C-alpha positions in Angstrom: 157.3 61.1 -139.9 157.1 62.8 -143.8 159.4 60.0 -145.0 157.2 57.2 -143.9 154.2 59.0 -145.4 156.0 59.6 -149.2 157.2 55.8 -148.7 153.3 54.6 -148.3 152.0 57.3 -150.8 154.7 55.7 -153.5 153.5 52.3 -152.4 149.9 53.0 -153.1 150.8 54.6 -156.4 152.6 51.6 -157.6 149.8 49.3 -156.3 147.1 51.1 -158.0 148.9 51.6 -161.3 149.6 47.7 -161.6 146.2 47.1 -160.9 143.9 50.1 -162.7 146.3 51.3 -165.0 148.1 48.5 -166.2 146.3 45.1 -165.6 142.5 46.4 -165.9 143.6 49.3 -168.2 145.3 50.4 -171.4 148.9 51.3 -169.8 151.8 49.4 -171.3 154.4 47.0 -170.0 157.1 49.9 -170.5 154.7 52.5 -168.6 154.3 50.5 -165.6 157.8 49.5 -165.3 158.5 53.4 -165.5 156.3 53.9 -162.6 158.0 50.8 -160.5 161.3 52.4 -161.6 160.3 56.0 -160.3 159.0 55.0 -157.2 162.4 55.1 -155.5 161.0 54.5 -152.0 159.4 51.3 -152.6 161.7 48.6 -151.5 162.1 45.3 -153.1 159.9 43.4 -150.5 157.3 45.7 -150.5 157.0 45.3 -154.5 157.3 41.3 -153.7 154.2 41.8 -151.1 152.1 44.0 -154.0 152.8 41.1 -156.1 152.0 38.5 -153.6 148.5 40.1 -153.3 147.9 40.4 -156.7 148.8 36.8 -157.5 145.8 35.4 -155.8 143.6 36.7 -158.4 145.7 37.5 -161.4 148.3 34.4 -161.3 146.9 33.1 -164.7 146.5 36.8 -166.3 149.0 36.9 -169.2 149.8 40.7 -168.4 150.5 39.8 -164.7 153.0 37.3 -165.7 154.9 39.4 -168.2 155.0 42.5 -165.5 156.4 39.9 -162.8 158.8 38.6 -165.4 160.1 41.9 -166.4 160.6 43.0 -162.8 162.8 39.8 -162.2 164.8 40.7 -165.3 165.0 44.3 -164.2 166.2 43.7 -160.7 162.9 44.9 -159.3 161.7 41.8 -157.4 
């Protein structure tokens, strides 16, 4: 049970960091890539689901596009 809660905690951390600190805050692309890299328990398909949810609202956002491109280049997506 503990492992599952850690996965959920990391997924929530990645999602809120992308949304609040990166897209709507002042944190850099390099910073958010570090957060994603550090979240070892967040699987590729979970990250894809996060991006899919955010795409509805942020598809035309330059920072979102840069993050998605960088994640693909680094193999996170």
